[in-house]
C-alpha positions as CSV (number, residue, x, y, z in Angstrom):
1,M,-0.2,0.3,0.4
2,A,2.8,2.4,0.9
3,H,4.3,2.2,-2.7
4,K,0.9,3.4,-4.1
5,S,0.9,6.6,-1.8
6,L,4.3,6.9,-2.7
7,L,3.8,7.0,-6.6
8,A,0.6,9.5,-6.7
9,P,2.5,12.7,-5.8
10,V,4.7,11.6,-8.4
11,G,2.1,11.2,-11.3
12,R,0.1,14.3,-10.0
13,A,3.7,16.3,-10.3
14,M,4.2,14.9,-13.6
15,R,1.0,16.2,-15.4
16,P,1.5,19.9,-14.8
17,A,5.0,18.9,-17.1
18,Q,3.4,17.4,-19.8
19,A,1.4,20.6,-21.0
20,P,3.6,22.7,-22.0
21,R,5.1,19.9,-24.2
22,G,1.4,19.8,-25.6
23,R,1.4,23.9,-25.9
24,N,4.8,23.5,-27.8
25,V,3.5,20.8,-30.4
26,A,0.3,23.1,-31.1
27,A,2.7,26.4,-31.3
28,R,4.9,24.2,-33.7
29,T,2.2,23.4,-36.1
30,A,0.9,26.7,-36.1
31,E,4.0,28.1,-37.2
32,L,4.4,25.4,-39.9
33,A,0.9,26.1,-41.2
34,T,2.0,29.7,-41.4
35,T,5.2,29.2,-43.2
36,T,3.6,27.2,-45.8
37,R,1.0,30.0,-46.1
38,Q,3.3,32.3,-46.7
39,Q,5.3,30.5,-49.3
40,Q,1.9,29.6,-51.0
41,R,1.2,33.5,-51.0
42,G,4.5,34.1,-52.2
43,R,4.5,31.5,-54.8
44,E,1.3,33.2,-55.9
45,R,2.5,36.8,-56.0
46,Q,5.4,35.4,-58.5
47,R,2.6,33.7,-60.8
48,Q,0.8,36.9,-60.8
49,E,3.7,39.0,-61.3
50,L,4.6,37.0,-64.2
51,Q,0.8,36.8,-65.4
52,D,1.1,40.9,-65.3
53,V,4.3,40.6,-67.8
54,V,2.5,38.3,-69.8
55,D,-0.4,40.8,-70.2
56,A,1.5,43.8,-70.7
57,D,3.4,41.8,-73.6
58,L,0.0,41.0,-75.2
59,L,-1.7,44.4,-74.9
60,C,1.8,45.6,-76.9
61,R,1.5,43.1,-79.5
62,V,-2.1,44.3,-80.1
63,A,-1.3,48.0,-80.1
64,D,1.4,47.0,-82.4
65,A,-1.5,45.5,-84.8
66,A,-3.7,48.6,-84.0
67,Q,-0.9,51.0,-85.2
68,A,0.0,48.6,-88.2
69,A,-3.6,48.5,-89.5
70,Q,-4.1,52.5,-88.9
71,A,-1.1,53.0,-90.9
72,A,-1.8,50.7,-93.6
73,R,-5.1,52.4,-94.1
74,A,-3.1,55.8,-94.0
75,G,-0.6,54.7,-96.4
76,R,-3.2,53.8,-99.4
77,G,-4.7,56.9,-99.6
78,A,-8.4,57.7,-100.5
79,A,-7.6,57.0,-104.3
80,A,-6.0,54.1,-103.6
81,A,-8.9,52.5,-101.3
82,A,-11.4,53.1,-104.0
83,A,-9.6,51.7,-106.6
84,A,-9.4,48.4,-104.0
85,A,-13.1,48.7,-103.0
86,A,-13.7,48.8,-106.7
87,T,-11.5,45.9,-107.7
88,R,-13.4,43.9,-104.9
89,R,-16.7,44.6,-105.9
90,E,-16.2,43.7,-109.8
91,Q,-14.2,40.0,-108.5
92,A,-17.8,39.7,-106.0
93,D,-19.9,40.4,-109.2
94,L,-17.8,37.9,-111.3
95,L,-18.4,35.0,-108.9
96,A,-21.9,36.0,-108.6
97,S,-22.3,35.8,-112.1
98,V,-20.2,32.2,-112.2
99,Y,-22.8,30.8,-109.6
100,E,-25.6,32.3,-111.4
101,Q,-24.9,30.6,-114.8
102,L,-23.7,27.1,-113.0
103,D,-27.4,27.4,-111.0
104,E,-29.5,27.9,-114.3
105,E,-27.5,25.7,-116.6
106,I,-26.5,22.6,-114.9
107,F,-27.2,22.4,-111.3
108,F,-30.9,24.0,-110.9
109,S,-30.4,24.6,-107.0
110,K,-31.4,28.0,-106.5
111,G,-28.4,29.0,-105.1
112,G,-27.5,25.8,-103.1
113,W,-31.0,25.8,-101.4
114,K,-32.5,22.7,-103.1
115,I,-30.5,19.4,-102.6
116,P,-31.8,15.7,-102.4
117,P,-34.0,14.8,-100.0
118,R,-31.4,12.2,-98.7
119,E,-29.0,14.8,-98.0
120,R,-31.2,17.2,-96.3
121,A,-32.5,14.5,-93.7
122,L,-28.4,13.4,-93.1
123,I,-27.7,17.2,-92.3
124,D,-31.1,17.6,-90.5
125,A,-29.7,14.4,-88.1
126,V,-26.8,15.9,-87.7
127,S,-27.1,19.5,-87.2
128,A,-30.8,19.7,-85.8
129,G,-32.1,22.1,-88.2
130,A,-28.8,22.9,-90.8
131,A,-30.0,21.9,-93.4
132,A,-31.9,25.4,-93.9
133,Y,-29.5,27.1,-96.3
134,G,-28.3,30.8,-96.1
135,E,-25.2,32.6,-96.9
136,I,-23.2,35.8,-95.8
137,L,-23.3,38.2,-98.5
138,P,-20.0,39.8,-100.3
139,G,-20.2,43.0,-97.6
140,G,-20.4,40.5,-94.8
141,I,-17.2,38.6,-96.1
142,D,-15.5,41.8,-96.8
143,E,-15.6,42.8,-93.3
144,L,-14.6,39.0,-92.0
145,L,-11.7,38.7,-94.4
146,E,-10.6,42.3,-92.9
147,L,-10.9,41.4,-89.4
148,F,-9.1,38.2,-89.9
149,D,-6.1,39.8,-91.9
150,L,-5.2,36.7,-93.2
151,G,-1.5,36.2,-94.8
152,P,0.4,33.5,-96.5
153,S,0.9,31.6,-93.6
154,D,-2.7,31.3,-92.2
155,T,-5.3,28.5,-93.3
156,F,-8.7,30.0,-93.6
157,C,-11.5,27.5,-93.2
158,D,-15.3,27.8,-93.4
159,L,-17.6,25.2,-91.4
160,G,-20.7,24.2,-93.3
161,S,-19.1,26.1,-96.8
162,G,-22.2,25.2,-98.7
163,I,-21.5,25.6,-102.6
164,G,-18.3,27.2,-101.3
165,R,-18.9,31.6,-101.8
166,V,-17.0,32.1,-98.8
167,V,-13.7,30.2,-99.6
168,L,-13.7,31.1,-103.1
169,H,-14.0,35.1,-102.0
170,A,-11.3,34.6,-99.4
171,A,-9.0,33.0,-102.1
172,M,-9.6,35.6,-104.5
173,Q,-9.4,38.7,-102.1
174,S,-7.0,38.1,-99.4
175,R,-3.9,36.6,-99.0
176,V,-4.5,33.8,-97.5
177,G,-2.0,30.3,-97.5
178,A,-4.9,28.1,-97.7
179,A,-8.8,28.4,-97.9
180,V,-10.9,25.5,-96.7
181,G,-14.5,24.5,-96.9
182,L,-16.0,21.8,-95.0
183,E,-19.6,20.7,-96.1
184,L,-22.1,17.2,-95.9
185,S,-23.9,17.8,-98.9
186,D,-22.5,16.1,-101.7
187,S,-24.4,18.1,-104.3
188,R,-23.4,21.4,-102.4
189,L,-19.5,20.5,-102.5
190,E,-20.3,19.6,-106.7
191,Q,-21.2,23.0,-107.1
192,A,-18.2,24.9,-105.4
193,E,-15.8,22.7,-107.1
194,A,-17.5,23.6,-110.2
195,A,-17.3,27.3,-109.5
196,A,-13.3,27.3,-108.8
197,E,-13.0,25.3,-111.9
198,V,-14.5,27.8,-114.1
199,L,-12.8,30.4,-112.1
200,S,-9.7,28.7,-112.8
201,G,-10.5,28.4,-116.7
202,L,-11.2,31.9,-116.8
203,G,-7.8,33.0,-115.5
204,V,-9.1,34.6,-112.1
205,P,-6.0,34.7,-109.4
206,L,-6.8,32.3,-106.8
207,R,-4.7,31.5,-103.4
208,P,-4.8,27.5,-102.7
209,A,-8.7,26.7,-102.4
210,R,-10.1,23.2,-101.6
211,F,-13.4,21.6,-100.5
212,A,-13.8,18.2,-98.5
213,R,-16.7,16.2,-97.2
214,A,-16.9,16.1,-93.4
215,D,-19.4,15.8,-90.8
216,L,-19.2,18.6,-88.4
217,G,-20.8,16.8,-85.8
218,S,-17.9,14.4,-85.0
219,C,-15.2,15.0,-87.6
220,D,-11.4,16.4,-86.4
221,L,-11.5,19.4,-87.3
222,E,-7.4,19.9,-86.9
223,A,-7.2,17.1,-89.6
224,A,-10.0,18.3,-91.7
225,S,-9.4,21.4,-92.5
226,G,-5.6,20.8,-92.8
227,G,-4.6,23.0,-89.6
228,A,-6.5,25.9,-89.7
229,G,-6.5,29.0,-87.6
230,H,-8.9,31.0,-88.9
231,Y,-12.4,29.8,-89.1
232,F,-16.2,31.1,-89.8
233,A,-19.5,29.4,-89.6
234,C,-22.8,30.5,-91.0
235,S,-24.3,28.9,-88.0
236,T,-27.4,30.6,-87.7
237,A,-29.5,27.3,-88.3
238,F,-27.0,25.0,-86.2
239,G,-28.5,23.4,-83.2
240,A,-27.3,24.3,-79.8
241,A,-25.7,20.7,-79.6
242,L,-23.6,20.9,-82.9
243,C,-22.6,24.7,-81.6
244,R,-21.1,23.3,-78.0
245,S,-19.4,20.2,-80.0
246,L,-17.7,22.5,-82.3
247,A,-16.3,25.0,-79.5
248,E,-15.0,21.8,-77.6
249,R,-13.4,20.5,-80.5
250,L,-12.2,23.9,-81.8
251,A,-10.4,24.5,-78.4
252,A,-8.9,21.3,-78.4
253,A,-7.2,21.8,-81.8
254,P,-3.9,22.7,-81.7
255,S,-3.7,25.2,-84.8
256,F,-7.1,27.1,-83.8
257,R,-7.0,30.8,-83.1
258,V,-10.0,32.4,-83.8
259,L,-13.7,31.4,-84.9
260,A,-16.5,34.2,-86.1
261,A,-19.9,32.9,-86.1
262,S,-23.2,34.2,-87.3
263,R,-25.2,33.6,-84.1
264,A,-23.6,33.5,-80.6
265,L,-22.8,30.4,-78.9
266,P,-24.8,28.6,-76.5
267,P,-23.7,28.9,-72.6
268,Q,-20.6,26.8,-73.0
269,R,-16.6,27.2,-71.2
270,A,-14.6,26.2,-74.3
271,L,-14.1,29.3,-75.7
272,I,-13.7,33.2,-75.0
273,K,-15.9,35.6,-76.6
274,V,-14.2,38.5,-77.6
275,G,-16.4,40.9,-79.1
276,E,-19.5,40.7,-81.7
277,L,-19.6,43.1,-85.3
278,G,-22.8,44.4,-86.2
279,G,-24.1,45.5,-89.9
280,I,-23.0,42.1,-91.4
281,P,-25.5,41.9,-94.3
282,Y,-27.1,37.9,-95.0
283,S,-29.1,36.5,-97.2
284,W,-31.7,36.3,-94.6
285,I,-31.3,39.8,-93.0
286,P,-29.5,42.9,-94.1
287,S,-27.8,43.6,-90.9
288,G,-26.8,40.7,-88.8
289,S,-23.5,40.2,-86.7
290,L,-20.3,38.2,-86.5
291,H,-19.8,36.6,-83.0
292,V,-16.3,36.4,-82.3
293,Y,-14.3,33.6,-80.1
294,V,-11.0,32.9,-79.2
295,R,-9.5,30.0,-77.0
296,D,-7.3,32.4,-74.9
297,W,-5.8,35.6,-75.2
298,Q,-2.3,34.5,-75.6
299,S,-2.9,32.4,-78.9
300,A,-5.5,34.9,-80.2
301,P,-4.5,36.5,-83.3
302,A,-3.2,40.6,-82.4
303,A,-5.2,41.9,-85.3
304,V,-8.6,40.5,-84.5
305,L,-8.0,41.6,-80.4
306,A,-7.0,45.0,-81.6
307,R,-10.2,45.5,-83.4
308,F,-12.2,45.2,-80.1
309,W,-9.4,46.8,-77.7
310,C,-8.0,49.8,-79.6
311,A,-9.9,53.0,-80.7
312,G,-8.7,56.2,-81.4
313,G,-4.8,55.6,-80.4
314,A,-5.5,53.6,-77.3
315,C,-5.9,49.7,-76.1
316,W,-7.7,48.7,-73.2
317,A,-6.2,45.9,-71.9
318,P,-8.5,42.9,-69.8
319,P,-8.8,43.4,-66.4
320,R,-6.9,41.7,-64.1
321,A,-9.1,39.6,-62.5
322,A,-10.2,38.4,-65.9
323,A,-6.6,37.2,-66.5
324,R,-6.1,35.2,-63.6
325,G,-9.1,32.8,-63.8
326,A,-12.9,31.6,-63.8
327,P,-14.0,35.1,-64.8
328,L,-12.0,34.7,-68.4
329,L,-14.2,31.7,-69.1
330,R,-16.9,34.4,-70.0
331,G,-14.7,37.0,-71.8
332,L,-13.8,40.4,-70.2
333,A,-15.3,40.8,-66.6
334,A,-16.4,43.9,-65.6
335,G,-15.9,45.7,-62.0
336,E,-12.3,46.1,-62.2
337,E,-10.6,48.9,-63.6
338,P,-8.6,48.2,-67.1
339,L,-5.4,49.9,-67.8
340,V,-4.8,51.5,-71.0
341,L,-1.9,51.9,-73.1
342,G,-1.8,55.4,-74.9
343,P,-0.7,56.6,-78.3
344,G,3.0,55.4,-79.3
345,A,2.7,52.2,-77.7
346,A,5.0,49.3,-77.4
347,A,8.1,50.2,-79.9
348,A,7.5,53.6,-78.6
349,G,7.1,52.8,-74.9
350,G,3.4,53.6,-74.7
351,S,1.9,55.3,-71.8
352,W,0.3,53.1,-69.1
353,M,-2.4,54.5,-66.9
354,P,-6.1,53.7,-65.3
355,A,-8.9,54.4,-68.0
356,P,-10.7,57.1,-66.1
357,R,-7.2,59.0,-65.9
358,F,-6.3,58.4,-69.7
359,E,-9.8,60.1,-70.4
360,E,-9.0,62.9,-68.1
361,E,-5.6,63.2,-69.8
362,K,-7.0,63.1,-73.2
363,E,-9.8,65.6,-72.5
364,A,-7.2,68.1,-71.3
365,G,-5.1,67.8,-74.4
366,G,-2.2,66.1,-73.2
367,L,-0.7,62.6,-71.8
368,P,1.9,61.6,-69.6
369,P,5.4,60.5,-70.9
370,P,5.7,57.2,-71.9
371,S,6.7,54.6,-69.0
372,N,7.0,50.8,-68.5
373,P,4.0,48.9,-67.7
374,P,3.3,48.9,-64.0
375,Q,4.0,45.7,-61.8
376,H,0.5,45.5,-60.1
């Protein structure tokens, strides 16, 4: 009994001594957690600083593209611009006469509207109504080509090219490296190829153009288009499921850079909407729209972004919040002040400032001296 009474005080004496060790463990755990959070915040700051630099570089490239386009327009002069417009009208009239003659003498399709019932049923099954036929008119194609600013290294693809007007218009009036039309209707493909053959026989200069049969609901767009970066879709009659599928597969195509469509895409998370151009004529409406989408800002053509981000010698950057997370999936986010790159951008150094300050300086008739992009 004695040894138990002797041990009891020892046990009671030891218990207070254990408490500091418990507190030390808790304090050490809290210290480690704080260090981890600090390290995470540091990595996040580094990532954000890198993203800021990337965003600044992108905006400079966009500003350069806007300035180049403005210089090109100024360099042509009014007389040259009028002559170029007259040439475009002549080429458009020639293309229209070729189609009209082919339709009256060979195809009897009413401009591609009439196709065999089996083809109509197949297209309806794929696209839930896209056998209904309509086209973007020559003035709208000119707007599309100006937006895309196609060059010899670019491949352009018309998704659902019908009888081929857009593809052949691009082959006649742009510097595109190649123009491709994808179409499911064999009879429409036949008319497109016949028109290309007639133009070639007439000695009309054409950039490389080809047409291919493709099911837009399931085909590999990268392979079918030959690695196109610039796409157009006269998609007004396309079903929502087909539009979402096209957006997802375009976003996954390595060469994809931009899509212009005659109707807005249904809600989807694959592509970002850059903006919308109005006043576009179609066969069913005199003033429609072009809805423009990209996969991300970095791979988007600078000339396309300049059309929407730049005006009056200044370029508006996307808000920082949009460049760093989910809001980017829905396009430019509202609610956070964008930056403005003023006149003399990129190569000349540019002037960076918040948008309200830019407007104040512009109204006052002066802008601050060039400065480096802020590391905000």
